[in-house]
N, C-alpha and C positions, 0 to 999 in steps of 0.2 A: 608658419611662423608669423608671429606678429609683425616682425620687421618687414616681411615680404608684402603684407597687406598694407602697411604704412607706405612703403616704397611705391606700390601701385597707386595709392591715393595721391601721392605726391606727383607722380608721373602724369596722372590724368589731370590734376589741377594745374600743373605746369603747362599743359598743352591746350587747355580749354578754359576760357573765361566763364563760360555758362554751360551747364548741362540741362537738358530737358527731362531725361529719364534715367534712373538707375534701376536696373533689374537684377536682384541678387538671386541667381539661379543655381550656383554651385552647390552640389550636395554629395554626401558620402553616406552609404549604408554599411558596406563591408570594406575592409582594408587588411592588407597583409599585416600591418602593425597598427593596432588600435590606439597606440599612444603617439602623440606628436613629439618631437625633440624637446619641446618645452614642457612635456609631462601632462598634456591634456588629452582627454578622449577626442579622437580625431573627428567624431561626429559633432560634438559641441564646438570644436575648434573651427571647422568648415561651415557647419550648417547654422551656427548661432552667433559665435563671437566675431569671426571675420566679417560677415556682412554688417554687424553692428559698428565695427571700427571703421569699415570703409564708408558707410553711410554718414556717420558723424563727421568723418574728415572732409566728406564732399558736400555737406549741407550748404556751405556759403556759395558753392557753384550752382546748386539747384534752385535756391531762392523760393519765393512763394509760389511761382508758376510751375515748378517742377513736380515730378512724381517719383516716388520709391516704391518699387513692387517687390515684395518679399515672397519667395516661394516656400510655402508651408507644405502640408501634406494632410491627407485624410488620417494618417497614423499620428495620433497625439496622445501623450501620456504625461501625468504630473511630473514636474521637474524636481529631481533630487539635487539640491543646491551643492552638496558636497561633491557630487559627480560632475556638475557643471564647472566646479572650481578645480577638478582634476583628482579628487580623492576616490579611491575605490574603482571597481571594474563593473561594467554593465555588459549585458548580452548586446549583439548588434541590433536587434529589433527594439529593444528597450532604449538603448542610447539614441537611436534614430528618432524614435517617437517623442522622446523627451526633448531632443534638440529642435524638433519641428513644432513642438508647442511653445518652447521658449521664444521662437521667432515671432509669432503673432503676439506674444506677451510684450516683448520689447517694442514691437511695432506700434501697438496701442499706447504704450507709455510714452513713446517719443511723439506720436501724433497729439496726444493730450498735452504734453509739455510745450509743444510748439505753438499751440493755440492760434493757428492761422498765420503764424509768422514765418513758416517754412513750407516745404513741399507737402503734397498729399503723401501719406504713408499708409499703404494697404498691404494686407497679407492674403495670399491667394493659394488655395489647393487647386493645382492645375488639373487634377483628375487622377483617379486611382489606376495603378498598374498601366501606365502608358509605356510605349515601346522604347525605353531608354536602356542604355548600357547598365545603369544601376539596377533596373528591374530584372534585366536578364541575369546579371551576376548574383543577385540576392535570391531570386525566386525560380530562376530556370525556365521562365516563360517568355514568349515573344512580346506580349503586352499589346494594348490597344493603340489605335492610330494616334501617333505623337502630335499630329496636327491639332488635336483637341486641346492640348496643352499650349502649343504655340499660338493658337488663336486667342485664347484667353489672355495671354500676356500682351498681345498687340492691343486688345481691347482695354486692359487696364492701363496701358501706357498712353492710349490715344483718345479713347472714347469719352464723351461728356458723362456717361453714367457713373464714371469713377471720379469725376472732377470735385465732388463734394463728399467723397467716401473716406476721407482720412480717418484711420483708427479702425476701420471696419475690416471684415473678413469675408472673402468671396469664396464659396464652395462650388467649384465647377462640376462636381458630381451631381449637385442639386440644381446647378444653373442659375444661382442667385446669392446674393448677400445672405449670411446666415450667422448662426451663433457658433463660434469655436468652442473648444473644451471650456467648461465653466471657469477653470483657473485663469484663462485669458481675459475674463471679465471681472476678475478679483483685483481691485487696484493695489491692495496690500501685497498679494503674491507677485504681481507685475513689478512692483517696487523692489521686492526682494531679488527677483531675477536680474534686474537692472543693476542693483548694488552689487550683486555677485559678479556680473560681467565686468563692471568698472573695477572692482577689486582685482580680478584676475588680470585685466589689462595693466593696472598700476603695478602689480607685482612683476609682470613680464617686462615692463619698461624699466623697472629698477633693478632687474637681475643683472 
């Protein structure tokens, strides 16, 4: 629920005058109910919209010295704007892949809009098929050493190699900064995704 995300942001902002790092790591692949109480696909709600709202709310606490690390995925697919807004139904894999492409798209858009006046914003693929509950539930496999993903998040949060990387995408499977899906490099498509997210948030706030 949007109200829960905003309540979290208010609680954090009320307890901390400054934040150094925000890591948006929550993710959903499968769920008993694919629709949220507000009518959104749960993958878009959790993987895309919630971190966007949380990040925007906490920007004043992060300032120019902070970092935002957004967890994307090797699975990325072109975003259906109607599905992002809550229209229609997608399979688990399709919804997940679209939600995980929308994340680097709004990350790049936000980084460019800040133009050095806000925190570093990066999107990271932590590694394919790591040993998480999500991977076990979705694919029925144990997965690779989860420390691979934890280590890259620590680097993204702390290391100098990310200090000037705002708007970039780090592919931990390749071990370097790289090119995400081409749509994440298309400014027009990134604008459309952000406008859709903003419209969804405004609709939910006025409901």
